[in-house]
SEDO-999600 format. One record per residue (C-alpha): residue in one letter; z, y, x. Coordinates in Angstrom, 2 decimals. Example, Ala and Ser with C-alpha at 12.3 -4.5 7.8 and 13.67 -1.06 7.14 Angstrom:
BEGIN
@vofi->a | w->7.80 | v->-4.50 | u->12.30
@vofi->s | w->7.14 | v->-1.06 | u->13.67
***
This chain:
BEGIN
@vofi->x | w->19.07 | v->3.06 | u->14.07
@vofi->x | w->21.33 | v->6.02 | u->13.06
@vofi->x | w->21.06 | v->8.26 | u->10.25
@vofi->x | w->21.41 | v->12.35 | u->10.49
@vofi->x | w->24.59 | v->12.93 | u->8.90
@vofi->x | w->23.08 | v->15.39 | u->6.56
@vofi->x | w->20.50 | v->12.81 | u->5.47
@vofi->x | w->20.72 | v->9.38 | u->4.20
@vofi->x | w->16.97 | v->8.92 | u->5.05
@vofi->x | w->16.59 | v->7.55 | u->8.69
@vofi->x | w->14.94 | v->10.19 | u->11.10
@vofi->x | w->12.55 | v->7.44 | u->11.95
@vofi->x | w->10.93 | v->4.49 | u->10.33
@vofi->x | w->12.20 | v->0.95 | u->11.07
@vofi->x | w->8.16 | v->0.23 | u->11.65
@vofi->x | w->8.16 | v->3.04 | u->14.19
@vofi->x | w->11.44 | v->1.98 | u->16.36
@vofi->x | w->10.22 | v->-1.99 | u->16.02
@vofi->x | w->7.15 | v->-0.81 | u->17.54
@vofi->x | w->8.53 | v->1.12 | u->20.33
@vofi->x | w->11.13 | v->-1.33 | u->21.07
@vofi->x | w->8.51 | v->-4.01 | u->21.39
@vofi->x | w->6.37 | v->-2.24 | u->23.75
@vofi->x | w->8.98 | v->-1.01 | u->25.96
@vofi->x | w->10.19 | v->-4.64 | u->26.33
@vofi->x | w->6.53 | v->-5.14 | u->27.17
@vofi->x | w->6.49 | v->-2.38 | u->29.75
@vofi->x | w->3.30 | v->-0.88 | u->28.09
@vofi->x | w->4.56 | v->1.06 | u->25.26
@vofi->x | w->5.23 | v->4.83 | u->24.12
@vofi->x | w->8.10 | v->6.30 | u->22.43
@vofi->x | w->7.53 | v->7.35 | u->18.90
@vofi->x | w->6.35 | v->10.87 | u->18.83
@vofi->x | w->6.71 | v->14.43 | u->17.28
@vofi->x | w->3.60 | v->15.18 | u->15.28
@vofi->x | w->1.41 | v->17.27 | u->17.75
@vofi->x | w->0.57 | v->20.87 | u->16.90
@vofi->x | w->-2.78 | v->19.61 | u->15.48
@vofi->x | w->-1.05 | v->16.85 | u->13.01
@vofi->x | w->1.61 | v->19.83 | u->11.89
@vofi->x | w->-1.59 | v->22.29 | u->11.11
@vofi->x | w->-2.99 | v->19.62 | u->9.02
@vofi->x | w->0.01 | v->18.66 | u->7.20
@vofi->x | w->0.60 | v->22.23 | u->6.46
@vofi->x | w->-3.03 | v->22.99 | u->5.18
@vofi->x | w->-2.25 | v->19.63 | u->3.13
@vofi->x | w->0.52 | v->21.09 | u->1.44
@vofi->x | w->-1.13 | v->24.42 | u->0.94
@vofi->x | w->-4.63 | v->23.11 | u->-0.58
@vofi->x | w->-3.86 | v->23.46 | u->-4.29
@vofi->x | w->-6.26 | v->20.70 | u->-4.55
@vofi->x | w->-5.41 | v->18.75 | u->-2.02
@vofi->x | w->-6.91 | v->15.63 | u->-1.18
@vofi->x | w->-8.01 | v->13.02 | u->-4.08
@vofi->x | w->-5.07 | v->12.23 | u->-6.39
@vofi->x | w->-3.44 | v->9.48 | u->-7.51
@vofi->x | w->-2.86 | v->8.58 | u->-11.08
@vofi->x | w->-0.63 | v->5.77 | u->-12.84
@vofi->x | w->1.92 | v->6.11 | u->-10.43
@vofi->x | w->4.67 | v->8.71 | u->-10.54
@vofi->x | w->5.73 | v->11.89 | u->-8.39
@vofi->x | w->8.44 | v->12.63 | u->-5.91
@vofi->x | w->11.51 | v->15.28 | u->-5.87
@vofi->x | w->10.32 | v->19.05 | u->-5.77
@vofi->x | w->12.67 | v->21.32 | u->-3.42
@vofi->x | w->15.15 | v->18.79 | u->-2.76
@vofi->x | w->12.67 | v->16.27 | u->-0.98
@vofi->x | w->11.42 | v->18.97 | u->0.72
@vofi->x | w->14.15 | v->20.14 | u->2.30
@vofi->x | w->15.47 | v->16.21 | u->3.64
@vofi->x | w->12.15 | v->15.81 | u->4.89
@vofi->x | w->12.76 | v->19.24 | u->7.20
@vofi->x | w->16.24 | v->17.91 | u->8.03
@vofi->x | w->14.71 | v->14.57 | u->9.00
@vofi->x | w->11.73 | v->15.87 | u->11.28
@vofi->x | w->14.30 | v->18.14 | u->13.25
@vofi->x | w->16.42 | v->14.99 | u->13.60
@vofi->x | w->13.48 | v->12.99 | u->14.70
@vofi->x | w->12.52 | v->15.46 | u->17.21
@vofi->x | w->15.74 | v->15.29 | u->19.53
@vofi->x | w->16.14 | v->11.57 | u->19.10
@vofi->x | w->12.70 | v->10.96 | u->20.28
@vofi->x | w->12.74 | v->13.35 | u->23.06
@vofi->x | w->15.90 | v->11.50 | u->24.43
@vofi->x | w->14.05 | v->7.92 | u->24.02
@vofi->x | w->10.64 | v->9.71 | u->25.49
@vofi->x | w->12.42 | v->10.88 | u->28.73
@vofi->x | w->14.43 | v->7.40 | u->28.86
@vofi->x | w->11.04 | v->5.71 | u->28.78
@vofi->x | w->8.95 | v->8.07 | u->31.42
@vofi->x | w->11.88 | v->7.24 | u->33.69
@vofi->x | w->11.42 | v->3.89 | u->33.77
@vofi->x | w->8.07 | v->3.91 | u->33.40
@vofi->x | w->6.17 | v->7.04 | u->34.83
@vofi->x | w->2.47 | v->5.85 | u->34.74
@vofi->x | w->2.75 | v->6.31 | u->31.17
@vofi->x | w->1.94 | v->10.09 | u->31.70
@vofi->x | w->-0.65 | v->9.24 | u->34.06
@vofi->x | w->-2.19 | v->6.95 | u->31.44
@vofi->x | w->-1.82 | v->10.05 | u->29.05
@vofi->x | w->-3.87 | v->12.20 | u->31.18
@vofi->x | w->-6.55 | v->9.68 | u->32.46
@vofi->x | w->-7.10 | v->8.58 | u->28.75
@vofi->x | w->-5.87 | v->5.19 | u->29.24
@vofi->x | w->-3.43 | v->5.56 | u->26.91
@vofi->x | w->-5.48 | v->6.34 | u->23.83
@vofi->x | w->-7.28 | v->2.75 | u->24.49
@vofi->x | w->-3.84 | v->1.23 | u->24.57
@vofi->x | w->-2.82 | v->3.18 | u->21.05
@vofi->x | w->-6.21 | v->1.75 | u->19.70
@vofi->x | w->-5.06 | v->-1.96 | u->20.20
@vofi->x | w->-1.67 | v->-1.69 | u->18.84
@vofi->x | w->-0.36 | v->-5.52 | u->17.73
@vofi->x | w->0.07 | v->-5.62 | u->14.00
@vofi->x | w->3.39 | v->-5.12 | u->12.67
@vofi->x | w->5.72 | v->-8.06 | u->11.65
@vofi->x | w->5.41 | v->-9.67 | u->7.79
@vofi->x | w->7.64 | v->-7.60 | u->5.68
@vofi->x | w->10.59 | v->-9.40 | u->4.75
@vofi->x | w->12.65 | v->-6.21 | u->3.05
@vofi->x | w->12.08 | v->-2.79 | u->1.59
@vofi->x | w->11.27 | v->-0.86 | u->4.38
@vofi->x | w->14.05 | v->1.90 | u->4.79
@vofi->x | w->11.71 | v->4.87 | u->5.30
@vofi->x | w->7.90 | v->5.83 | u->5.13
@vofi->x | w->5.61 | v->5.34 | u->8.06
@vofi->x | w->6.91 | v->9.06 | u->10.18
@vofi->x | w->4.20 | v->9.77 | u->11.79
@vofi->x | w->0.88 | v->11.85 | u->10.89
@vofi->x | w->-2.21 | v->10.82 | u->11.27
@vofi->x | w->-4.51 | v->13.38 | u->11.51
@vofi->x | w->-7.66 | v->11.40 | u->12.71
@vofi->x | w->-10.22 | v->10.67 | u->9.90
@vofi->x | w->-11.47 | v->7.19 | u->9.10
@vofi->x | w->-15.25 | v->6.42 | u->10.36
@vofi->x | w->-17.92 | v->3.67 | u->9.63
@vofi->x | w->-16.91 | v->2.11 | u->12.85
@vofi->x | w->-13.31 | v->2.47 | u->12.39
@vofi->x | w->-12.25 | v->3.04 | u->8.82
@vofi->x | w->-8.80 | v->2.32 | u->9.13
@vofi->x | w->-8.42 | v->5.19 | u->11.81
@vofi->x | w->-5.98 | v->7.64 | u->11.20
@vofi->x | w->-4.41 | v->5.57 | u->8.84
@vofi->x | w->-0.75 | v->3.37 | u->9.36
@vofi->x | w->-2.68 | v->0.22 | u->7.69
@vofi->x | w->-4.49 | v->0.31 | u->11.01
@vofi->x | w->-1.16 | v->-1.95 | u->12.10
@vofi->x | w->-1.19 | v->-3.75 | u->9.02
@vofi->x | w->-2.76 | v->-7.42 | u->8.19
@vofi->x | w->-6.46 | v->-8.13 | u->7.39
@vofi->x | w->-6.86 | v->-9.22 | u->3.75
@vofi->x | w->-5.50 | v->-12.59 | u->2.55
@vofi->x | w->-2.98 | v->-12.68 | u->5.98
@vofi->x | w->-0.75 | v->-10.21 | u->4.42
@vofi->x | w->-0.32 | v->-12.18 | u->1.41
@vofi->x | w->2.58 | v->-14.52 | u->2.93
@vofi->x | w->4.27 | v->-17.34 | u->1.07
@vofi->x | w->8.20 | v->-17.40 | u->1.21
@vofi->x | w->10.03 | v->-20.75 | u->1.58
@vofi->x | w->10.39 | v->-22.04 | u->-1.67
@vofi->x | w->13.81 | v->-23.51 | u->-3.38
@vofi->x | w->14.88 | v->-24.21 | u->-6.56
@vofi->x | w->15.51 | v->-21.48 | u->-8.80
@vofi->x | w->16.82 | v->-21.12 | u->-12.19
@vofi->x | w->16.17 | v->-24.64 | u->-12.87
@vofi->x | w->13.01 | v->-24.89 | u->-11.90
@vofi->x | w->12.48 | v->-27.80 | u->-8.84
@vofi->x | w->11.57 | v->-26.49 | u->-5.31
@vofi->x | w->7.97 | v->-28.48 | u->-5.90
@vofi->x | w->7.56 | v->-25.94 | u->-8.89
@vofi->x | w->8.38 | v->-22.91 | u->-7.56
@vofi->x | w->6.43 | v->-23.85 | u->-4.43
@vofi->x | w->3.14 | v->-24.24 | u->-6.76
@vofi->x | w->4.14 | v->-21.01 | u->-8.76
@vofi->x | w->3.80 | v->-19.10 | u->-5.48
@vofi->x | w->0.89 | v->-20.40 | u->-3.99
@vofi->x | w->-0.84 | v->-19.60 | u->-7.55
@vofi->x | w->0.49 | v->-16.45 | u->-7.33
@vofi->x | w->-1.08 | v->-15.68 | u->-4.14
@vofi->x | w->-3.89 | v->-16.94 | u->-4.90
@vofi->x | w->-4.03 | v->-14.82 | u->-8.02
@vofi->x | w->-3.10 | v->-11.53 | u->-5.87
@vofi->x | w->-6.13 | v->-12.66 | u->-3.32
@vofi->x | w->-8.62 | v->-13.23 | u->-6.28
@vofi->x | w->-7.27 | v->-9.63 | u->-8.09
@vofi->x | w->-7.57 | v->-7.67 | u->-4.87
@vofi->x | w->-9.77 | v->-9.34 | u->-2.13
@vofi->x | w->-12.37 | v->-11.25 | u->-3.84
@vofi->x | w->-16.00 | v->-9.87 | u->-3.32
@vofi->x | w->-17.14 | v->-10.53 | u->-6.60
@vofi->x | w->-13.99 | v->-9.23 | u->-8.25
@vofi->x | w->-14.34 | v->-5.91 | u->-6.03
@vofi->x | w->-17.96 | v->-6.07 | u->-7.89
@vofi->x | w->-16.58 | v->-5.71 | u->-10.87
@vofi->x | w->-17.56 | v->-9.45 | u->-12.08
@vofi->x | w->-15.34 | v->-11.10 | u->-14.10
@vofi->x | w->-12.31 | v->-12.40 | u->-12.33
@vofi->x | w->-12.38 | v->-16.31 | u->-13.57
@vofi->x | w->-10.55 | v->-17.67 | u->-10.57
@vofi->x | w->-7.91 | v->-15.08 | u->-11.69
@vofi->x | w->-7.58 | v->-15.60 | u->-15.27
@vofi->x | w->-7.70 | v->-19.30 | u->-14.99
@vofi->x | w->-4.13 | v->-19.33 | u->-13.42
@vofi->x | w->-2.45 | v->-17.66 | u->-16.49
@vofi->x | w->-1.12 | v->-19.41 | u->-19.29
@vofi->x | w->-3.19 | v->-19.83 | u->-21.96
@vofi->x | w->-0.63 | v->-20.06 | u->-24.66
@vofi->x | w->0.63 | v->-16.47 | u->-25.01
@vofi->x | w->-3.05 | v->-15.64 | u->-26.53
@vofi->x | w->-2.43 | v->-12.27 | u->-27.23
@vofi->x | w->-2.14 | v->-11.68 | u->-23.16
@vofi->x | w->-5.43 | v->-12.86 | u->-22.49
@vofi->x | w->-7.31 | v->-11.78 | u->-24.88
@vofi->x | w->-6.09 | v->-8.16 | u->-24.13
@vofi->x | w->-6.97 | v->-8.65 | u->-20.73
@vofi->x | w->-10.32 | v->-9.79 | u->-21.77
@vofi->x | w->-10.72 | v->-6.63 | u->-24.06
@vofi->x | w->-10.09 | v->-4.55 | u->-21.47
@vofi->x | w->-12.75 | v->-6.18 | u->-18.96
@vofi->x | w->-15.15 | v->-5.31 | u->-21.52
@vofi->x | w->-13.73 | v->-2.01 | u->-23.28
@vofi->x | w->-11.61 | v->-0.45 | u->-20.77
@vofi->x | w->-9.50 | v->2.26 | u->-22.28
@vofi->x | w->-7.06 | v->4.46 | u->-20.71
@vofi->x | w->-4.23 | v->2.05 | u->-22.03
@vofi->x | w->-5.94 | v->-1.09 | u->-21.73
@vofi->x | w->-7.59 | v->-1.01 | u->-18.02
@vofi->x | w->-8.54 | v->-3.65 | u->-16.02
@vofi->x | w->-7.10 | v->-1.57 | u->-12.76
@vofi->x | w->-3.85 | v->-2.23 | u->-13.99
@vofi->x | w->-4.36 | v->-6.04 | u->-12.92
@vofi->x | w->-8.25 | v->-6.11 | u->-10.46
@vofi->x | w->-9.07 | v->-3.83 | u->-8.10
@vofi->x | w->-12.68 | v->-2.96 | u->-8.72
@vofi->x | w->-15.63 | v->-0.82 | u->-7.76
@vofi->x | w->-18.96 | v->-0.10 | u->-8.96
@vofi->x | w->-21.72 | v->-1.22 | u->-6.86
@vofi->x | w->-24.02 | v->1.32 | u->-7.46
@vofi->x | w->-21.58 | v->4.11 | u->-6.97
@vofi->x | w->-19.57 | v->2.56 | u->-3.53
@vofi->x | w->-19.95 | v->0.27 | u->-0.95
@vofi->x | w->-16.81 | v->-1.21 | u->1.03
@vofi->x | w->-16.98 | v->-0.26 | u->4.83
@vofi->x | w->-16.86 | v->-3.70 | u->6.84
@vofi->x | w->-15.55 | v->-6.74 | u->5.26
@vofi->x | w->-11.62 | v->-6.14 | u->5.57
@vofi->x | w->-9.05 | v->-5.25 | u->3.06
@vofi->x | w->-5.70 | v->-3.98 | u->4.82
@vofi->x | w->-2.58 | v->-5.32 | u->3.31
@vofi->x | w->1.20 | v->-5.22 | u->3.57
@vofi->x | w->3.99 | v->-6.59 | u->0.92
@vofi->x | w->6.08 | v->-9.45 | u->0.27
@vofi->x | w->7.27 | v->-11.71 | u->-2.88
@vofi->x | w->10.19 | v->-12.85 | u->-3.62
@vofi->x | w->11.75 | v->-15.53 | u->-6.20
@vofi->x | w->14.52 | v->-14.44 | u->-8.83
@vofi->x | w->15.97 | v->-16.69 | u->-11.62
@vofi->x | w->14.51 | v->-15.81 | u->-15.03
@vofi->x | w->16.50 | v->-13.77 | u->-17.54
@vofi->x | w->17.18 | v->-17.16 | u->-19.53
@vofi->x | w->17.74 | v->-21.18 | u->-18.31
@vofi->x | w->14.43 | v->-22.79 | u->-17.40
@vofi->x | w->12.80 | v->-20.01 | u->-16.05
@vofi->x | w->11.99 | v->-18.37 | u->-12.77
@vofi->x | w->10.30 | v->-15.44 | u->-11.65
@vofi->x | w->8.11 | v->-14.25 | u->-8.84
@vofi->x | w->8.14 | v->-10.76 | u->-8.04
@vofi->x | w->5.61 | v->-9.01 | u->-5.81
@vofi->x | w->5.15 | v->-5.57 | u->-4.13
@vofi->x | w->1.86 | v->-5.64 | u->-2.30
@vofi->x | w->-0.53 | v->-2.47 | u->-1.20
@vofi->x | w->-4.23 | v->-2.91 | u->-0.27
@vofi->x | w->-6.07 | v->-0.25 | u->1.52
@vofi->x | w->-9.84 | v->-0.58 | u->0.93
@vofi->x | w->-12.32 | v->1.95 | u->2.64
@vofi->x | w->-15.66 | v->3.12 | u->0.43
@vofi->x | w->-18.62 | v->4.89 | u->1.35
@vofi->x | w->-21.12 | v->6.07 | u->-1.35
@vofi->x | w->-23.88 | v->3.73 | u->-2.06
@vofi->x | w->-26.76 | v->5.82 | u->-0.94
@vofi->x | w->-28.59 | v->5.42 | u->1.93
@vofi->x | w->-27.74 | v->7.64 | u->4.68
@vofi->x | w->-24.32 | v->7.90 | u->3.57
@vofi->x | w->-21.40 | v->8.34 | u->6.36
@vofi->x | w->-18.10 | v->9.93 | u->4.64
@vofi->x | w->-15.60 | v->7.11 | u->4.29
@vofi->x | w->-12.80 | v->7.56 | u->2.38
@vofi->x | w->-9.95 | v->5.00 | u->1.15
@vofi->x | w->-8.41 | v->3.87 | u->-1.98
@vofi->x | w->-4.82 | v->2.84 | u->-1.93
@vofi->x | w->-3.72 | v->0.41 | u->-4.50
@vofi->x | w->0.09 | v->-0.64 | u->-5.00
@vofi->x | w->1.10 | v->-3.36 | u->-7.20
@vofi->x | w->4.32 | v->-4.15 | u->-8.32
@vofi->x | w->4.16 | v->-7.51 | u->-10.59
@vofi->x | w->6.14 | v->-10.30 | u->-11.87
@vofi->x | w->5.21 | v->-13.56 | u->-12.78
@vofi->x | w->7.19 | v->-16.25 | u->-14.47
@vofi->x | w->7.06 | v->-19.99 | u->-14.66
@vofi->x | w->8.84 | v->-22.02 | u->-17.35
@vofi->x | w->10.08 | v->-25.38 | u->-18.13
@vofi->x | w->7.26 | v->-26.74 | u->-20.75
@vofi->x | w->10.54 | v->-28.98 | u->-21.93
@vofi->x | w->12.18 | v->-25.65 | u->-22.93
@vofi->x | w->9.75 | v->-23.21 | u->-23.11
@vofi->x | w->6.32 | v->-23.19 | u->-24.79
@vofi->x | w->4.57 | v->-23.00 | u->-21.58
@vofi->x | w->1.81 | v->-24.68 | u->-19.87
@vofi->x | w->2.69 | v->-26.55 | u->-16.84
@vofi->x | w->1.59 | v->-25.03 | u->-13.72
@vofi->x | w->0.19 | v->-22.03 | u->-15.21
@vofi->x | w->1.58 | v->-18.61 | u->-14.65
@vofi->x | w->3.16 | v->-15.98 | u->-17.43
@vofi->x | w->2.15 | v->-12.51 | u->-16.55
@vofi->x | w->5.67 | v->-10.59 | u->-17.28
@vofi->x | w->5.37 | v->-7.11 | u->-15.96
@vofi->x | w->2.77 | v->-4.92 | u->-14.10
@vofi->x | w->2.83 | v->-1.48 | u->-12.41
@vofi->x | w->0.43 | v->-0.04 | u->-9.98
@vofi->x | w->-0.42 | v->3.31 | u->-8.42
@vofi->x | w->-3.94 | v->4.28 | u->-7.23
@vofi->x | w->-4.01 | v->6.61 | u->-4.07
@vofi->x | w->-7.40 | v->8.59 | u->-4.28
@vofi->x | w->-9.08 | v->7.78 | u->-7.34
@vofi->x | w->-10.04 | v->10.22 | u->-10.41
@vofi->x | w->-7.22 | v->10.95 | u->-12.74
@vofi->x | w->-9.04 | v->11.13 | u->-15.59
@vofi->x | w->-11.54 | v->8.13 | u->-15.58
@vofi->x | w->-10.67 | v->5.08 | u->-17.19
@vofi->x | w->-13.90 | v->3.39 | u->-17.38
@vofi->x | w->-12.31 | v->0.10 | u->-15.43
@vofi->x | w->-13.69 | v->1.08 | u->-11.79
@vofi->x | w->-12.22 | v->2.94 | u->-9.14
@vofi->x | w->-13.26 | v->6.13 | u->-8.19
@vofi->x | w->-12.42 | v->8.03 | u->-4.64
@vofi->x | w->-13.20 | v->11.55 | u->-4.40
@vofi->x | w->-15.61 | v->12.42 | u->-1.70
@vofi->x | w->-15.67 | v->16.11 | u->0.11
@vofi->x | w->-19.27 | v->16.38 | u->-1.29
@vofi->x | w->-17.86 | v->15.41 | u->-5.04
@vofi->x | w->-17.54 | v->19.00 | u->-7.21
@vofi->x | w->-14.13 | v->19.38 | u->-8.53
@vofi->x | w->-13.71 | v->17.83 | u->-11.86
@vofi->x | w->-10.33 | v->16.79 | u->-14.19
@vofi->x | w->-6.98 | v->17.50 | u->-13.85
@vofi->x | w->-5.81 | v->19.40 | u->-10.93
@vofi->x | w->-3.71 | v->17.08 | u->-8.87
@vofi->x | w->0.08 | v->18.64 | u->-8.93
@vofi->x | w->3.42 | v->17.86 | u->-7.98
@vofi->x | w->4.80 | v->17.91 | u->-4.35
@vofi->x | w->2.06 | v->15.25 | u->-2.44
@vofi->x | w->2.83 | v->11.84 | u->-2.18
@vofi->x | w->2.61 | v->9.41 | u->0.95
@vofi->x | w->0.67 | v->6.11 | u->-0.43
@vofi->x | w->1.64 | v->4.42 | u->2.31
@vofi->x | w->5.25 | v->5.33 | u->1.61
@vofi->x | w->6.98 | v->1.32 | u->0.41
@vofi->x | w->10.65 | v->2.57 | u->0.99
@vofi->x | w->11.08 | v->2.93 | u->-2.98
@vofi->x | w->9.81 | v->1.51 | u->-5.81
@vofi->x | w->7.15 | v->2.74 | u->-8.41
@vofi->x | w->9.26 | v->3.53 | u->-10.92
@vofi->x | w->11.71 | v->5.06 | u->-9.15
@vofi->x | w->9.24 | v->7.44 | u->-7.06
@vofi->x | w->8.93 | v->10.01 | u->-9.73
@vofi->x | w->7.50 | v->10.98 | u->-13.27
@vofi->x | w->4.39 | v->9.04 | u->-14.47
@vofi->x | w->0.76 | v->11.62 | u->-14.32
@vofi->x | w->-1.96 | v->12.73 | u->-11.83
@vofi->x | w->-0.63 | v->14.10 | u->-8.41
@vofi->x | w->-1.59 | v->15.00 | u->-4.82
@vofi->x | w->-1.53 | v->12.78 | u->-1.69
@vofi->x | w->-0.10 | v->14.03 | u->1.77
@vofi->x | w->-2.59 | v->11.61 | u->2.99
@vofi->x | w->-5.04 | v->8.84 | u->2.43
***
C-alpha cells in the first residue's frame, strides 16, 4: 500500500485493505469507502462540540494543528485511491450495486469476518468513521471492535523461545501466566464486579513485598496516584451493568531479553472494549469504555536473582481509559451517558481515537483529560 508523498501516514489502514482484498478474492466484498455525508457530518459535529463524547484520562493527547493537516491530506488521498478501487471492483462484480440498492449489502456488512490476529503494530488507525450508535442487541455497532476477537480468544500467546538466559520452557510458562493475568484482570466477571482479583495477584512474585502491598492498598483505598484501574478493569455493579457477556479484544504480546542477564521481559499491548448500560430498570442507552493497556512483565532466574520460580514481576504499566470520568478516582470505571449532567473538567485538546493502536501510549502526546473522536 503506497503513501501520499506529502504524508507519512498510509491513506487507508492495513486492516481496511486486508479486509477488502480478502473479500474481493472471495467475490463478495466491497472496496473501502470514503465516509458518507452522514459520517462526515457526525465527525464535524464531534469536532465542534466543546464537550465532545465523554473524555479519556491517564493517556496522552495528539498533536494539534499539524496533526489535523496530515489527516486532511490523508483523507483526500484515500478518496482518490478508494474511488479507483471501487470502480475496478464493481466492473468485476456489478451485483454489488444491486446488493446495495436491495439492502443485501447491509446484511453482508453486519456479518464481516473477524480480523486476523495482530502480529505487529498497525501502520494507521482504523480509517473508516462508523456513525451508528450501539444498542442492547448490538453493543458493538458503530465500532471498529465489531471485527475484533471475543474475550480471551483475542489474547494469543506467541511461540516460546529461549530468551535472556531463560529456557524455552520458562518463557512458555511466563507467556501463559501473563495471558491468565490479562484474562483475570480484564475479563473475569468477578473482577469486573469489583471483587478482589485474587487469581491475578497469585501470579505475581510476593518477594517484592512493597509492590503487592501497594496493589492491595489500591483495592481497599484507591487514590489518583494508586488506582486499581491501573491494573484491573472494574465497574460498580450498583451503577453499571455489562451489555451481554462479550468484551472485544485486540492486541499482541512478545518477548524481549531483560535489561540484565538472567531475565526475560514479556511485553503486552491490548485494547479491551466494554459495553455498559446503567444498572436500573428500563435503561437502554449503551455506552462503551475502551481500556488500552501496555504492560511489561519479567521473569528472572532464581539462581541469580531474588525471585520466585514461576511467578511474574510487574515492571511497568501504562493505561488509557476511553470514556471514563476524568476526575473520579474511586477504583471504578465511570462512562458518561447522555442523561448525565456535566461534571468535572471539560475534556480538551484534539479528539483522540481510542481505537488507534498505531502509536504507543507514551508517544501519543501529553497526559491529562482529553476528548474522544468516538467511543
